[in-house]
C-alpha positions as CSV (number, residue, x, y, z in Angstrom):
1,X,24.5,-123.6,-97.1
2,X,22.3,-121.9,-94.6
3,X,19.3,-119.9,-95.9
4,X,20.3,-116.2,-95.6
5,X,18.0,-114.2,-93.4
6,X,17.0,-110.7,-94.5
7,X,15.4,-108.9,-91.6
8,X,14.2,-106.1,-93.9
9,X,12.1,-108.5,-95.9
10,X,9.7,-109.1,-93.0
11,X,9.5,-105.4,-92.2
12,X,8.7,-104.6,-95.8
13,X,5.9,-107.1,-96.0
14,X,4.4,-106.0,-92.7
15,X,4.4,-102.5,-94.0
16,X,2.5,-103.6,-97.1
17,X,0.1,-106.0,-95.4
18,X,-2.9,-104.2,-97.0
19,X,-1.2,-103.8,-100.4
20,X,-0.8,-100.1,-99.8
21,X,1.9,-98.2,-98.0
22,X,0.9,-96.0,-95.1
23,X,1.2,-92.8,-97.3
24,X,-1.2,-94.4,-99.8
25,X,-3.6,-95.5,-97.1
26,X,-3.7,-92.0,-95.7
27,X,-4.5,-90.6,-99.2
28,X,-7.2,-93.2,-99.7
29,X,-8.7,-92.5,-96.2
30,X,-8.7,-88.8,-96.9
31,X,-10.6,-89.4,-100.2
32,X,-13.0,-91.8,-98.5
33,X,-13.7,-89.2,-95.7
34,X,-14.4,-86.5,-98.3
35,X,-16.6,-88.8,-100.5
36,X,-18.5,-90.3,-97.6
37,X,-18.9,-87.0,-95.8
38,X,-20.3,-85.3,-98.9
39,X,-22.6,-88.2,-99.7
40,X,-24.0,-88.3,-96.2
41,X,-24.7,-84.6,-96.4
42,X,-26.8,-85.2,-99.6
43,X,-28.5,-88.2,-97.9
44,X,-29.3,-86.1,-94.8
45,X,-31.0,-83.5,-97.0
46,X,-33.1,-86.2,-98.6
47,X,-34.0,-87.8,-95.2
48,X,-35.1,-84.3,-94.1
49,X,-37.4,-84.1,-97.1
50,X,-38.7,-87.6,-96.4
51,X,-39.4,-86.7,-92.8
52,X,-36.9,-89.2,-91.2
53,X,-35.4,-86.5,-88.9
54,X,-33.5,-88.8,-86.5
55,X,-31.6,-90.4,-89.4
56,X,-31.0,-87.1,-91.0
57,X,-29.4,-85.8,-87.8
58,X,-27.1,-88.8,-87.5
59,X,-26.0,-88.4,-91.1
60,X,-25.3,-84.7,-90.6
61,X,-23.2,-85.4,-87.5
62,X,-21.3,-88.2,-89.2
63,X,-20.7,-85.9,-92.2
64,X,-19.3,-83.2,-90.0
65,X,-16.9,-85.6,-88.2
66,X,-15.6,-87.1,-91.5
67,X,-15.0,-83.8,-93.2
68,X,-13.2,-82.5,-90.1
69,X,-11.1,-85.6,-90.0
70,X,-9.7,-85.0,-93.5
71,X,-7.2,-82.6,-91.9
72,X,-6.0,-84.9,-89.2
73,X,-5.7,-88.2,-91.2
74,X,-2.4,-87.1,-92.8
75,X,-0.5,-86.6,-89.5
76,X,-2.1,-88.9,-87.0
77,X,0.2,-91.6,-85.5
78,X,-2.8,-93.8,-85.0
79,X,-3.7,-94.6,-88.6
80,X,-4.8,-98.1,-87.9
81,X,-7.2,-97.0,-85.2
82,X,-8.7,-94.4,-87.6
83,X,-9.2,-97.1,-90.3
84,X,-10.9,-99.5,-87.9
85,X,-13.1,-96.7,-86.5
86,X,-14.1,-95.6,-90.0
87,X,-14.9,-99.1,-91.2
88,X,-16.8,-100.2,-88.2
89,X,-18.9,-97.1,-88.2
90,X,-19.4,-97.3,-92.0
91,X,-20.4,-100.9,-91.9
92,X,-22.7,-100.4,-88.9
93,X,-24.3,-97.5,-90.8
94,X,-24.9,-99.8,-93.8
95,X,-26.6,-102.3,-91.5
96,X,-28.7,-99.6,-90.0
97,X,-30.1,-98.3,-93.3
98,X,-30.9,-101.9,-94.2
99,X,-33.0,-102.3,-91.1
100,X,-34.9,-99.0,-91.5
101,X,-38.6,-99.6,-92.2
102,X,-39.3,-99.3,-95.9
103,X,-35.6,-99.5,-96.7
104,X,-34.7,-99.4,-100.3
105,X,-33.7,-102.7,-101.8
106,X,-30.7,-100.8,-103.3
107,X,-29.3,-100.3,-99.8
108,X,-28.3,-104.0,-99.6
109,X,-25.7,-103.6,-102.4
110,X,-23.5,-102.0,-99.8
111,X,-22.9,-105.5,-98.4
112,X,-20.7,-106.2,-101.4
113,X,-18.5,-103.1,-100.7
114,X,-17.6,-104.3,-97.2
115,X,-14.8,-106.9,-98.2
116,X,-13.4,-104.5,-100.8
117,X,-12.8,-101.7,-98.3
118,X,-11.7,-104.0,-95.5
119,X,-9.2,-106.0,-97.5
120,X,-7.8,-102.8,-99.2
121,X,-7.2,-100.9,-96.0
122,X,-6.5,-103.7,-93.5
123,X,-5.1,-106.6,-95.6
124,X,-6.1,-110.3,-95.8
125,X,-6.4,-111.4,-92.2
126,X,-7.8,-108.4,-90.6
127,X,-10.0,-107.6,-93.6
128,X,-11.5,-111.1,-93.4
129,X,-12.2,-110.9,-89.7
130,X,-13.8,-107.5,-90.0
131,X,-15.9,-108.0,-93.1
132,X,-17.2,-111.5,-92.5
133,X,-19.4,-110.7,-89.5
134,X,-20.8,-107.6,-91.1
135,X,-21.5,-109.4,-94.3
136,X,-23.3,-112.1,-92.4
137,X,-25.4,-109.6,-90.6
138,X,-26.2,-107.9,-93.9
139,X,-27.3,-111.2,-95.3
140,X,-29.6,-111.8,-92.3
141,X,-31.0,-108.3,-92.7
142,X,-31.8,-109.0,-96.4
143,X,-33.5,-112.2,-95.4
144,X,-35.6,-110.3,-92.9
145,X,-36.4,-107.7,-95.5
146,X,-37.6,-110.3,-98.0
147,X,-39.9,-111.8,-95.4
148,X,-41.1,-115.3,-96.2
149,X,-39.0,-117.1,-98.7
150,X,-41.6,-119.7,-99.7
151,X,-42.0,-117.9,-103.0
152,X,-39.5,-119.0,-105.7
153,X,-38.8,-115.4,-106.9
154,X,-38.0,-114.3,-103.3
155,X,-35.7,-117.3,-102.9
156,X,-33.9,-116.4,-106.2
157,X,-33.4,-112.8,-104.8
158,X,-31.9,-114.2,-101.6
159,X,-29.7,-116.7,-103.3
160,X,-28.4,-114.0,-105.7
161,X,-27.4,-111.8,-102.8
162,X,-25.7,-114.7,-100.8
163,X,-23.9,-116.0,-103.9
164,X,-22.6,-112.6,-104.9
165,X,-21.4,-111.9,-101.4
166,X,-19.6,-115.2,-101.0
167,X,-18.0,-114.9,-104.4
168,X,-16.9,-111.4,-103.7
169,X,-15.3,-112.5,-100.5
170,X,-13.6,-115.5,-102.0
171,X,-12.3,-113.6,-105.1
172,X,-10.8,-110.8,-103.0
173,X,-9.2,-113.3,-100.6
174,X,-7.6,-115.2,-103.4
175,X,-6.4,-112.0,-105.0
176,X,-4.8,-111.0,-101.7
177,X,-3.1,-114.3,-101.4
178,X,-1.6,-114.0,-104.9
179,X,-0.6,-110.4,-104.3
180,X,1.2,-111.3,-101.1
181,X,3.1,-114.1,-102.8
182,X,4.1,-111.9,-105.8
183,X,5.2,-109.1,-103.5
184,X,7.2,-111.4,-101.4
185,X,9.1,-112.7,-104.5
186,X,9.7,-109.1,-105.7
187,X,11.0,-107.9,-102.3
188,X,13.2,-111.0,-102.1
189,X,14.6,-110.4,-105.6
190,X,15.1,-106.7,-104.8
191,X,17.0,-107.5,-101.6
192,X,19.0,-110.5,-102.6
193,X,22.3,-111.0,-104.6
194,X,21.3,-113.5,-107.3
195,X,24.7,-115.2,-107.4
196,X,25.4,-115.8,-103.7
197,X,21.9,-115.7,-102.2
198,X,23.2,-113.1,-99.6
199,X,21.6,-109.7,-99.1
200,X,22.7,-107.2,-101.7
201,X,24.2,-103.7,-101.0
202,X,20.8,-102.0,-100.6
203,X,19.6,-104.6,-98.1
204,X,22.9,-104.6,-96.2
205,X,22.7,-100.8,-96.0
206,X,19.2,-100.9,-94.6
207,X,20.1,-103.5,-92.0
208,X,23.2,-101.4,-91.0
209,X,21.1,-98.3,-90.5
210,X,18.6,-100.2,-88.4
211,X,21.3,-101.8,-86.4
212,X,22.8,-98.4,-85.6
213,X,19.5,-97.0,-84.5
214,X,18.8,-100.1,-82.3
215,X,22.2,-100.0,-80.7
216,X,21.9,-96.3,-79.9
217,X,18.7,-97.1,-78.0
218,X,20.1,-100.1,-76.2
219,X,23.6,-98.7,-75.8
220,X,25.1,-102.0,-77.0
221,X,28.0,-102.2,-79.4
222,X,28.4,-103.7,-82.8
223,X,31.1,-104.0,-85.5
224,X,31.0,-103.3,-89.2
225,X,33.4,-105.5,-91.2
226,X,34.4,-105.1,-94.8
227,X,35.9,-108.1,-96.5
228,X,37.7,-108.4,-99.9
229,X,38.8,-111.6,-101.6
230,X,42.5,-111.6,-102.3
231,X,43.7,-111.8,-105.9
232,X,40.2,-112.5,-107.1
233,X,41.0,-110.9,-110.6
234,X,43.7,-113.6,-111.1
235,X,41.0,-116.3,-110.7
236,X,38.9,-114.7,-113.3
237,X,41.8,-114.2,-115.7
238,X,43.3,-117.7,-115.4
239,X,40.3,-119.9,-114.9
240,X,37.4,-117.8,-116.2
241,X,34.4,-116.0,-114.8
242,X,32.6,-119.2,-114.1
243,X,35.3,-120.2,-111.6
244,X,35.1,-116.7,-110.1
245,X,31.4,-117.2,-109.6
246,X,32.0,-120.5,-107.9
247,X,34.5,-118.8,-105.6
248,X,32.0,-116.1,-104.7
249,X,29.3,-118.7,-103.9
250,X,31.9,-120.6,-101.8
251,X,32.7,-117.5,-99.8
252,X,28.9,-116.9,-99.3
253,X,28.6,-120.5,-97.9
254,X,31.6,-119.9,-95.5
255,X,30.2,-116.6,-94.2
256,X,26.6,-117.9,-93.6
257,X,27.9,-121.1,-91.9
258,X,30.5,-119.5,-89.6
259,X,28.7,-116.4,-88.4
260,X,26.2,-116.3,-85.6
261,X,22.4,-116.1,-86.1
262,X,22.4,-112.5,-84.8
263,X,25.0,-111.4,-87.4
264,X,24.2,-110.1,-90.9
265,X,26.2,-110.5,-94.1
266,X,25.8,-109.1,-97.6
267,X,27.6,-108.9,-100.9
268,X,28.4,-105.3,-101.6
269,X,29.6,-105.8,-105.1
270,X,32.3,-107.6,-107.0
271,X,34.5,-109.5,-104.6
272,X,33.6,-107.2,-101.6
273,X,31.4,-108.4,-98.7
274,X,30.0,-106.7,-95.6
275,X,29.4,-108.1,-92.2
276,X,27.6,-106.8,-89.2
277,X,28.5,-108.4,-85.8
278,X,25.9,-107.6,-83.1
279,X,26.7,-107.2,-79.4
280,X,30.5,-107.3,-79.7
281,X,33.4,-105.0,-78.8
282,X,36.8,-104.6,-80.5
283,X,38.6,-107.7,-79.2
284,X,35.7,-110.1,-79.6
285,X,35.0,-108.9,-83.1
286,X,38.7,-109.3,-84.0
287,X,38.8,-112.9,-82.7
288,X,35.7,-113.9,-84.5
289,X,36.8,-112.4,-87.8
290,X,40.3,-113.9,-87.5
291,X,38.8,-117.3,-87.0
292,X,36.7,-116.7,-90.1
293,X,39.9,-115.6,-92.0
294,X,41.6,-118.8,-91.0
295,X,38.6,-120.9,-92.1
296,X,38.6,-119.3,-95.5
297,X,42.4,-119.6,-95.9
298,X,42.3,-123.3,-94.9
299,X,39.6,-124.3,-97.4
300,X,40.2,-125.5,-100.9
301,X,37.9,-125.2,-103.9
302,X,38.1,-127.7,-106.8
303,X,37.3,-126.4,-110.2
304,X,37.8,-129.0,-112.9
305,X,41.3,-130.2,-112.7
306,X,42.4,-127.2,-110.7
307,X,42.5,-126.5,-107.0
308,X,41.8,-122.9,-106.0
309,X,43.1,-121.7,-102.7
310,X,41.3,-118.6,-101.4
311,X,42.3,-116.0,-98.9
312,X,40.5,-112.8,-97.8
313,X,41.4,-109.5,-96.1
314,X,39.2,-107.8,-93.5
315,X,38.8,-104.3,-92.1
316,X,36.9,-103.8,-88.8
317,X,35.3,-100.7,-87.4
318,X,33.4,-100.8,-84.1
319,X,30.6,-98.5,-83.0
320,X,30.9,-96.1,-81.3
321,X,34.6,-96.2,-80.8
322,X,35.5,-96.0,-84.5
323,X,32.6,-93.9,-85.8
324,X,29.3,-92.5,-84.7
325,X,27.6,-92.7,-88.1
326,X,27.2,-95.2,-90.8
327,X,29.4,-93.2,-93.1
328,X,32.1,-92.9,-90.4
329,X,32.1,-96.6,-89.9
330,X,32.3,-97.4,-93.6
331,X,35.3,-95.0,-93.9
332,X,37.1,-96.5,-90.9
333,X,36.5,-100.1,-92.0
334,X,37.5,-99.4,-95.6
335,X,40.7,-97.6,-94.5
336,X,41.6,-100.7,-92.4
337,X,40.8,-103.0,-95.3
338,X,43.1,-100.9,-97.5
339,X,45.9,-101.1,-94.9
340,X,45.5,-104.9,-94.6
341,X,45.6,-105.5,-98.4
342,X,48.8,-103.3,-98.7
343,X,50.4,-105.2,-95.8
344,X,50.4,-108.6,-97.5
345,X,46.7,-109.6,-97.7
346,X,45.1,-112.5,-95.9
347,X,44.9,-110.0,-93.0
348,X,42.6,-108.6,-90.3
349,X,43.0,-104.9,-89.5
350,X,41.3,-102.5,-87.1
351,X,41.8,-98.9,-86.2
352,X,44.7,-98.1,-83.8
353,X,46.2,-101.7,-84.0
354,X,48.9,-103.2,-86.2
355,X,47.7,-105.4,-89.1
356,X,47.6,-109.1,-88.2
357,X,48.1,-111.6,-91.0
358,X,48.8,-115.2,-91.6
359,X,52.6,-115.2,-91.0
360,X,52.2,-113.2,-87.8
361,X,49.7,-115.7,-86.5
362,X,51.8,-118.6,-87.5
363,X,54.6,-117.3,-85.4
């Protein structure tokens, strides 16, 4: 069986590459703007008292920019640019206060905050590439601050800072690795039908919505196909639910093996499946689905001493001819499926055409 491909899985993971959704990142950035802007205002006043006027001026300017930015962060379409600008400016400011003559030793603890903020807001890869050079520069600044390291106590201070920085970076990187793995498993479980391995109804609906949006932009057609296994209840009633589960898995194998790489398939519930055929029109979709119908009808499934023959009925609706919206397409395909099942089953039906089934094709 081919491994089913869920396009929305990759999209979901890209959206959560930092562990936070964009709405949460915006909220965190707004909080950081307020906290950093307010803190810089306090530090600017202290610098004025200390007579470091140039630094006080820079802190006042930065505070004004940050507090003004709290209004724009919620609606900007360039969130990533804002995050990079903030982090680069903040980390550069940390380095600057470390290099100020007579800098407080407490200023160097900000080096340990760099990977926390970078990983939280940018994710594992971008967080590493941004925080690593700044942390290295912070370590060098601390080395220069200490002066000669010939003294054992000074060497201990330097090693403490380096060791803490390295461990902080390693621990956060390991945590992000585990978080990504756990989230990938959760998203896969949420989007996958456990029995067949196909996409579930929610995943299929998301793919269908995105397919419709993409086809509207590119002005290409696609087909929505609803499929129902014929007389599936009889299999469950005569052979048991385990046999029914085996039939469903068999159908899943047939669908993933016969459809094209650009198509999508999902189990919508019970014995009903959905298919999305990209870049096809009515006749092409009909031919492809009829071949699939014949393939299913020609296969046999062994269950113990019994041989199970399976057939399926299909209803096809093409965009935009048979519906402009997802709901319209579902209604059209479902109506065709209903017509096909009431015309003898093992059928393929589409709007405006007679139902075609096994006996008609045989003739």
